N, CA, C and O atoms as a GROMACS GRO file, in nm:
protein
  376
    1UNK      N    1   0.088  -0.118  -0.009
    1UNK     CA    2   0.039   0.009   0.005
    1UNK      C    3   0.100   0.127  -0.001
    1UNK      O    4   0.221   0.133   0.016
    2UNK      N    5   0.049   0.205  -0.019
    2UNK     CA    6   0.154   0.356  -0.069
    2UNK      C    7   0.111   0.431   0.061
    2UNK      O    8   0.002   0.455   0.112
    3UNK      N    9   0.220   0.454   0.088
    3UNK     CA   10   0.204   0.564   0.258
    3UNK      C   11   0.291   0.690   0.177
    3UNK      O   12   0.354   0.690   0.071
    4UNK      N   13   0.265   0.786   0.269
    4UNK     CA   14   0.295   0.917   0.194
    4UNK      C   15   0.421   0.927   0.167
    4UNK      O   16   0.456   1.010   0.083
    5UNK      N   17   0.497   0.860   0.219
    5UNK     CA   18   0.666   0.878   0.199
    5UNK      C   19   0.665   0.811   0.074
    5UNK      O   20   0.747   0.856  -0.005
    6UNK      N   21   0.597   0.718   0.036
    6UNK     CA   22   0.611   0.605  -0.056
    6UNK      C   23   0.558   0.726  -0.179
    6UNK      O   24   0.635   0.708  -0.273
    7UNK      N   25   0.471   0.824  -0.211
    7UNK     CA   26   0.411   0.872  -0.312
    7UNK      C   27   0.560   0.911  -0.376
    7UNK      O   28   0.669   0.949  -0.335
    8UNK      N   29   0.496   0.879  -0.502
    8UNK     CA   30   0.603   0.895  -0.630
    8UNK      C   31   0.594   1.052  -0.670
    8UNK      O   32   0.511   1.074  -0.758
    9UNK      N   33   0.666   1.165  -0.619
    9UNK     CA   34   0.611   1.286  -0.715
    9UNK      C   35   0.716   1.302  -0.830
    9UNK      O   36   0.714   1.421  -0.859
   10UNK      N   37   0.776   1.259  -0.882
   10UNK     CA   38   0.842   1.249  -1.023
   10UNK      C   39   0.709   1.203  -1.124
   10UNK      O   40   0.679   1.253  -1.233
   11UNK      N   41   0.648   1.107  -1.061
   11UNK     CA   42   0.525   1.080  -1.163
   11UNK      C   43   0.379   1.204  -1.158
   11UNK      O   44   0.306   1.232  -1.253
   12UNK      N   45   0.373   1.252  -1.033
   12UNK     CA   46   0.278   1.333  -0.978
   12UNK      C   47   0.302   1.460  -1.095
   12UNK      O   48   0.214   1.506  -1.168
   13UNK      N   49   0.421   1.493  -1.092
   13UNK     CA   50   0.467   1.578  -1.134
   13UNK      C   51   0.460   1.585  -1.269
   13UNK      O   52   0.423   1.687  -1.328
   14UNK      N   53   0.506   1.446  -1.345
   14UNK     CA   54   0.461   1.437  -1.488
   14UNK      C   55   0.314   1.458  -1.492
   14UNK      O   56   0.297   1.546  -1.577
   15UNK      N   57   0.197   1.421  -1.442
   15UNK     CA   58   0.090   1.422  -1.486
   15UNK      C   59  -0.025   1.553  -1.435
   15UNK      O   60  -0.143   1.569  -1.466
   16UNK      N   61   0.068   1.637  -1.343
   16UNK     CA   62  -0.041   1.695  -1.254
   16UNK      C   63   0.053   1.887  -1.228
   16UNK      O   64   0.172   1.917  -1.224
   17UNK      N   65  -0.055   1.957  -1.219
   17UNK     CA   66   0.014   2.051  -1.185
   17UNK      C   67   0.067   2.068  -1.033
   17UNK      O   68   0.028   1.998  -0.939
   18UNK      N   69   0.162   2.171  -1.024
   18UNK     CA   70   0.229   2.167  -0.850
   18UNK      C   71   0.093   2.234  -0.742
   18UNK      O   72   0.086   2.215  -0.620
   19UNK      N   73   0.011   2.299  -0.812
   19UNK     CA   74  -0.139   2.354  -0.709
   19UNK      C   75  -0.174   2.265  -0.677
   19UNK      O   76  -0.176   2.252  -0.554
   20UNK      N   77  -0.219   2.162  -0.751
   20UNK     CA   78  -0.312   2.013  -0.751
   20UNK      C   79  -0.260   1.949  -0.638
   20UNK      O   80  -0.310   1.920  -0.529
   21UNK      N   81  -0.117   1.931  -0.702
   21UNK     CA   82  -0.024   1.827  -0.594
   21UNK      C   83  -0.021   1.908  -0.434
   21UNK      O   84  -0.025   1.842  -0.330
   22UNK      N   85  -0.016   1.989  -0.436
   22UNK     CA   86   0.046   2.068  -0.333
   22UNK      C   87  -0.124   2.024  -0.215
   22UNK      O   88  -0.120   2.012  -0.093
   23UNK      N   89  -0.238   2.012  -0.294
   23UNK     CA   90  -0.368   1.976  -0.207
   23UNK      C   91  -0.390   1.816  -0.173
   23UNK      O   92  -0.506   1.779  -0.152
   24UNK      N   93  -0.292   1.727  -0.169
   24UNK     CA   94  -0.291   1.610  -0.128
   24UNK      C   95  -0.270   1.623   0.041
   24UNK      O   96  -0.198   1.689   0.115
   25UNK      N   97  -0.368   1.526   0.056
   25UNK     CA   98  -0.417   1.507   0.227
   25UNK      C   99  -0.354   1.378   0.257
   25UNK      O  100  -0.447   1.300   0.274
   26UNK      N  101  -0.205   1.295   0.277
   26UNK     CA  102  -0.187   1.194   0.298
   26UNK      C  103  -0.258   1.119   0.403
   26UNK      O  104  -0.245   0.997   0.414
   27UNK      N  105  -0.322   1.179   0.469
   27UNK     CA  106  -0.384   1.082   0.534
   27UNK      C  107  -0.540   1.061   0.514
   27UNK      O  108  -0.597   0.974   0.579
   28UNK      N  109  -0.606   1.137   0.428
   28UNK     CA  110  -0.726   1.104   0.342
   28UNK      C  111  -0.704   0.978   0.251
   28UNK      O  112  -0.779   0.880   0.243
   29UNK      N  113  -0.572   1.005   0.174
   29UNK     CA  114  -0.536   0.929   0.056
   29UNK      C  115  -0.520   0.806   0.150
   29UNK      O  116  -0.560   0.703   0.097
   30UNK      N  117  -0.473   0.792   0.272
   30UNK     CA  118  -0.435   0.644   0.296
   30UNK      C  119  -0.543   0.575   0.354
   30UNK      O  120  -0.542   0.454   0.374
   31UNK      N  121  -0.662   0.676   0.390
   31UNK     CA  122  -0.797   0.615   0.426
   31UNK      C  123  -0.875   0.558   0.288
   31UNK      O  124  -0.944   0.456   0.296
   32UNK      N  125  -0.858   0.631   0.159
   32UNK     CA  126  -0.870   0.626   0.055
   32UNK      C  127  -0.839   0.450  -0.027
   32UNK      O  128  -0.907   0.358  -0.073
   33UNK      N  129  -0.708   0.479  -0.008
   33UNK     CA  130  -0.617   0.330  -0.037
   33UNK      C  131  -0.656   0.210   0.068
   33UNK      O  132  -0.644   0.090   0.046
   34UNK      N  133  -0.693   0.256   0.157
   34UNK     CA  134  -0.718   0.113   0.275
   34UNK      C  135  -0.873   0.049   0.230
   34UNK      O  136  -0.895  -0.072   0.244
   35UNK      N  137  -0.972   0.138   0.177
   35UNK     CA  138  -1.111   0.126   0.112
   35UNK      C  139  -1.086   0.068  -0.010
   35UNK      O  140  -1.142  -0.039  -0.037
   36UNK      N  141  -1.003   0.128  -0.101
   36UNK     CA  142  -0.993   0.032  -0.216
   36UNK      C  143  -0.931  -0.105  -0.218
   36UNK      O  144  -0.984  -0.205  -0.267
   37UNK      N  145  -0.795  -0.100  -0.153
   37UNK     CA  146  -0.795  -0.248  -0.115
   37UNK      C  147  -0.836  -0.378  -0.054
   37UNK      O  148  -0.805  -0.496  -0.068
   38UNK      N  149  -0.928  -0.300   0.028
   38UNK     CA  150  -1.031  -0.379   0.083
   38UNK      C  151  -1.176  -0.416   0.035
   38UNK      O  152  -1.278  -0.463   0.087
   39UNK      N  153  -1.121  -0.360  -0.127
   39UNK     CA  154  -1.272  -0.372  -0.213
   39UNK      C  155  -1.193  -0.431  -0.300
   39UNK      O  156  -1.263  -0.457  -0.397
   40UNK      N  157  -1.070  -0.472  -0.321
   40UNK     CA  158  -1.016  -0.562  -0.433
   40UNK      C  159  -0.908  -0.510  -0.520
   40UNK      O  160  -0.820  -0.569  -0.582
   41UNK      N  161  -0.950  -0.328  -0.504
   41UNK     CA  162  -0.865  -0.286  -0.610
   41UNK      C  163  -0.716  -0.243  -0.619
   41UNK      O  164  -0.666  -0.133  -0.595
   42UNK      N  165  -0.660  -0.357  -0.660
   42UNK     CA  166  -0.513  -0.420  -0.637
   42UNK      C  167  -0.450  -0.304  -0.712
   42UNK      O  168  -0.344  -0.260  -0.665
   43UNK      N  169  -0.503  -0.242  -0.831
   43UNK     CA  170  -0.432  -0.113  -0.891
   43UNK      C  171  -0.444   0.006  -0.853
   43UNK      O  172  -0.418   0.101  -0.926
   44UNK      N  173  -0.491   0.018  -0.714
   44UNK     CA  174  -0.504   0.166  -0.642
   44UNK      C  175  -0.401   0.244  -0.690
   44UNK      O  176  -0.430   0.354  -0.737
   45UNK      N  177  -0.248   0.196  -0.686
   45UNK     CA  178  -0.209   0.313  -0.696
   45UNK      C  179  -0.186   0.400  -0.839
   45UNK      O  180  -0.137   0.511  -0.862
   46UNK      N  181  -0.270   0.258  -0.953
   46UNK     CA  182  -0.228   0.333  -1.088
   46UNK      C  183  -0.356   0.410  -1.126
   46UNK      O  184  -0.359   0.477  -1.229
   47UNK      N  185  -0.484   0.398  -1.026
   47UNK     CA  186  -0.562   0.513  -1.018
   47UNK      C  187  -0.536   0.665  -0.955
   47UNK      O  188  -0.571   0.774  -1.003
   48UNK      N  189  -0.468   0.638  -0.837
   48UNK     CA  190  -0.395   0.785  -0.791
   48UNK      C  191  -0.348   0.821  -0.900
   48UNK      O  192  -0.414   0.899  -0.969
   49UNK      N  193  -0.237   0.780  -0.940
   49UNK     CA  194  -0.129   0.841  -1.023
   49UNK      C  195  -0.210   0.896  -1.123
   49UNK      O  196  -0.176   1.013  -1.142
   50UNK      N  197  -0.302   0.862  -1.193
   50UNK     CA  198  -0.363   0.863  -1.337
   50UNK      C  199  -0.500   0.995  -1.299
   50UNK      O  200  -0.529   1.088  -1.374
   51UNK      N  201  -0.557   0.967  -1.180
   51UNK     CA  202  -0.673   1.056  -1.147
   51UNK      C  203  -0.654   1.110  -1.000
   51UNK      O  204  -0.732   1.085  -0.909
   52UNK      N  205  -0.542   1.185  -0.988
   52UNK     CA  206  -0.526   1.208  -0.838
   52UNK      C  207  -0.671   1.309  -0.828
   52UNK      O  208  -0.752   1.262  -0.747
   53UNK      N  209  -0.710   1.415  -0.884
   53UNK     CA  210  -0.840   1.480  -0.854
   53UNK      C  211  -0.923   1.367  -0.746
   53UNK      O  212  -0.945   1.375  -0.626
   54UNK      N  213  -0.950   1.281  -0.826
   54UNK     CA  214  -1.045   1.261  -0.708
   54UNK      C  215  -0.977   1.167  -0.582
   54UNK      O  216  -1.042   1.107  -0.497
   55UNK      N  217  -0.876   1.170  -0.590
   55UNK     CA  218  -0.815   1.110  -0.434
   55UNK      C  219  -0.814   1.257  -0.351
   55UNK      O  220  -0.763   1.253  -0.240
   56UNK      N  221  -0.868   1.387  -0.396
   56UNK     CA  222  -0.867   1.531  -0.348
   56UNK      C  223  -0.997   1.512  -0.264
   56UNK      O  224  -1.005   1.590  -0.170
   57UNK      N  225  -1.101   1.422  -0.278
   57UNK     CA  226  -1.204   1.441  -0.248
   57UNK      C  227  -1.175   1.367  -0.066
   57UNK      O  228  -1.099   1.280  -0.022
   58UNK      N  229  -1.310   1.482   0.013
   58UNK     CA  230  -1.291   1.371   0.133
   58UNK      C  231  -1.320   1.223   0.147
   58UNK      O  232  -1.419   1.162   0.105
   59UNK      N  233  -1.221   1.178   0.211
   59UNK     CA  234  -1.242   0.989   0.182
   59UNK      C  235  -1.408   0.963   0.157
   59UNK      O  236  -1.465   0.905   0.065
   60UNK      N  237  -1.472   1.043   0.300
   60UNK     CA  238  -1.639   0.995   0.240
   60UNK      C  239  -1.704   0.997   0.143
   60UNK      O  240  -1.789   0.913   0.115
   61UNK      N  241  -1.672   1.104   0.068
   61UNK     CA  242  -1.735   1.139  -0.089
   61UNK      C  243  -1.673   1.082  -0.176
   61UNK      O  244  -1.731   1.057  -0.281
   62UNK      N  245  -1.533   1.042  -0.157
   62UNK     CA  246  -1.470   0.946  -0.240
   62UNK      C  247  -1.570   0.806  -0.246
   62UNK      O  248  -1.659   0.786  -0.329
   63UNK      N  249  -1.530   0.720  -0.138
   63UNK     CA  250  -1.641   0.647  -0.119
   63UNK      C  251  -1.772   0.628  -0.122
   63UNK      O  252  -1.809   0.512  -0.109
   64UNK      N  253  -1.841   0.698  -0.133
   64UNK     CA  254  -1.970   0.770  -0.195
   64UNK      C  255  -1.976   0.714  -0.374
   64UNK      O  256  -2.044   0.633  -0.436
   65UNK      N  257  -1.872   0.803  -0.404
   65UNK     CA  258  -1.852   0.815  -0.588
   65UNK      C  259  -1.854   0.688  -0.597
   65UNK      O  260  -1.939   0.624  -0.659
   66UNK      N  261  -1.715   0.618  -0.506
   66UNK     CA  262  -1.732   0.484  -0.556
   66UNK      C  263  -1.793   0.370  -0.552
   66UNK      O  264  -1.759   0.267  -0.610
   67UNK      N  265  -1.895   0.390  -0.474
   67UNK     CA  266  -1.972   0.261  -0.458
   67UNK      C  267  -2.072   0.275  -0.548
   67UNK      O  268  -2.122   0.168  -0.583
   68UNK      N  269  -2.120   0.377  -0.598
   68UNK     CA  270  -2.204   0.437  -0.723
   68UNK      C  271  -2.146   0.405  -0.844
   68UNK      O  272  -2.210   0.424  -0.947
   69UNK      N  273  -2.012   0.350  -0.846
   69UNK     CA  274  -1.940   0.306  -0.970
   69UNK      C  275  -1.983   0.168  -0.940
   69UNK      O  276  -2.042   0.105  -1.027
   70UNK      N  277  -1.959   0.112  -0.816
   70UNK     CA  278  -1.961  -0.013  -0.827
   70UNK      C  279  -2.129  -0.076  -0.876
   70UNK      O  280  -2.157  -0.178  -0.938
   71UNK      N  281  -2.210   0.021  -0.822
   71UNK     CA  282  -2.323  -0.012  -0.886
   71UNK      C  283  -2.343   0.004  -0.997
   71UNK      O  284  -2.452  -0.040  -1.033
   72UNK      N  285  -2.270   0.061  -1.089
   72UNK     CA  286  -2.326   0.079  -1.241
   72UNK      C  287  -2.251  -0.011  -1.293
   72UNK      O  288  -2.298  -0.063  -1.394
   73UNK      N  289  -2.123  -0.057  -1.250
   73UNK     CA  290  -2.041  -0.178  -1.297
   73UNK      C  291  -2.054  -0.311  -1.260
   73UNK      O  292  -1.980  -0.396  -1.311
   74UNK      N  293  -2.147  -0.344  -1.170
   74UNK     CA  294  -2.127  -0.438  -1.128
   74UNK      C  295  -2.082  -0.538  -1.076
   74UNK      O  296  -1.981  -0.503  -1.013
   75UNK      N  297  -2.104  -0.666  -1.063
   75UNK     CA  298  -2.022  -0.754  -0.941
   75UNK      C  299  -1.859  -0.769  -0.990
   75UNK      O  300  -1.763  -0.803  -0.920
   76UNK      N  301  -1.860  -0.726  -1.164
   76UNK     CA  302  -1.719  -0.748  -1.183
   76UNK      C  303  -1.667  -0.634  -1.192
   76UNK      O  304  -1.589  -0.620  -1.286
   77UNK      N  305  -1.688  -0.527  -1.110
   77UNK     CA  306  -1.617  -0.402  -1.072
   77UNK      C  307  -1.477  -0.418  -1.118
   77UNK      O  308  -1.417  -0.396  -1.223
   78UNK      N  309  -1.455  -0.454  -1.027
   78UNK     CA  310  -1.253  -0.466  -1.000
   78UNK      C  311  -1.221  -0.497  -1.168
   78UNK      O  312  -1.148  -0.415  -1.224
   79UNK      N  313  -1.272  -0.609  -1.246
   79UNK     CA  314  -1.188  -0.650  -1.362
   79UNK      C  315  -1.237  -0.555  -1.461
   79UNK      O  316  -1.172  -0.546  -1.565
   80UNK      N  317  -1.351  -0.475  -1.446
   80UNK     CA  318  -1.385  -0.399  -1.579
   80UNK      C  319  -1.289  -0.277  -1.527
   80UNK      O  320  -1.212  -0.235  -1.613
   81UNK      N  321  -1.284  -0.221  -1.414
   81UNK     CA  322  -1.206  -0.077  -1.411
   81UNK      C  323  -1.108  -0.119  -1.463
   81UNK      O  324  -1.069  -0.058  -1.563
   82UNK      N  325  -1.041  -0.222  -1.420
   82UNK     CA  326  -0.875  -0.300  -1.412
   82UNK      C  327  -0.841  -0.278  -1.572
   82UNK      O  328  -0.741  -0.223  -1.618
   83UNK      N  329  -0.954  -0.335  -1.646
   83UNK     CA  330  -0.959  -0.336  -1.784
   83UNK      C  331  -1.003  -0.202  -1.898
   83UNK      O  332  -1.010  -0.190  -2.020
   84UNK      N  333  -1.027  -0.115  -1.778
   84UNK     CA  334  -1.075   0.005  -1.886
   84UNK      C  335  -1.070   0.122  -1.764
   84UNK      O  336  -1.172   0.168  -1.712
   85UNK      N  337  -0.961   0.152  -1.735
   85UNK     CA  338  -0.929   0.313  -1.632
   85UNK      C  339  -1.022   0.382  -1.708
   85UNK      O  340  -1.099   0.391  -1.612
   86UNK      N  341  -1.063   0.420  -1.767
   86UNK     CA  342  -1.124   0.532  -1.796
   86UNK      C  343  -1.312   0.551  -1.728
   86UNK      O  344  -1.389   0.645  -1.707
   87UNK      N  345  -1.314   0.392  -1.715
   87UNK     CA  346  -1.483   0.392  -1.635
   87UNK      C  347  -1.434   0.487  -1.512
   87UNK      O  348  -1.522   0.562  -1.469
   88UNK      N  349  -1.323   0.493  -1.457
   88UNK     CA  350  -1.312   0.613  -1.348
   88UNK      C  351  -1.411   0.726  -1.370
   88UNK      O  352  -1.493   0.760  -1.284
   89UNK      N  353  -1.399   0.792  -1.506
   89UNK     CA  354  -1.472   0.923  -1.484
   89UNK      C  355  -1.620   0.876  -1.491
   89UNK      O  356  -1.699   0.959  -1.536
   90UNK      N  357  -1.664   0.765  -1.458
   90UNK     CA  358  -1.818   0.751  -1.355
   90UNK      C  359  -1.858   0.839  -1.280
   90UNK      O  360  -1.956   0.914  -1.286
   91UNK      N  361  -1.732   0.822  -1.171
   91UNK     CA  362  -1.714   0.882  -1.065
   91UNK      C  363  -1.767   1.051  -1.020
   91UNK      O  364  -1.811   1.110  -0.921
   92UNK      N  365  -1.721   1.088  -1.196
   92UNK     CA  366  -1.775   1.231  -1.158
   92UNK      C  367  -1.894   1.221  -1.176
   92UNK      O  368  -1.953   1.267  -1.078
   93UNK      N  369  -1.954   1.187  -1.244
   93UNK     CA  370  -2.140   1.143  -1.204
   93UNK      C  371  -2.183   1.174  -1.101
   93UNK      O  372  -2.130   1.118  -1.005
   94UNK      N  373  -2.299   1.280  -1.068
   94UNK     CA  374  -2.393   1.277  -0.953
   94UNK      C  375  -2.455   1.192  -0.936
   94UNK      O  376  -2.533   1.191  -0.841
   0.00000   0.00000   0.00000
């Protein structure tokens, strides 16, 4: 699991601007990672490095949005999202 000291700043700098990176709350991110790993999302780090803005949501908001994503994708949500990471975009819907 990713810890705050393990966040790869180089990858973040390649993908996001400094203002967005400064908004990272490592405790919040840790809670989100814990939730994702408990749900079998073994590629949580990839999601983080590609969709940082979602990880800036408060943990409770992220979980609510991810639970909606799970409902939309169904029982195979882990495999579907793993095969097509763009499905994470569904989390932006209300």
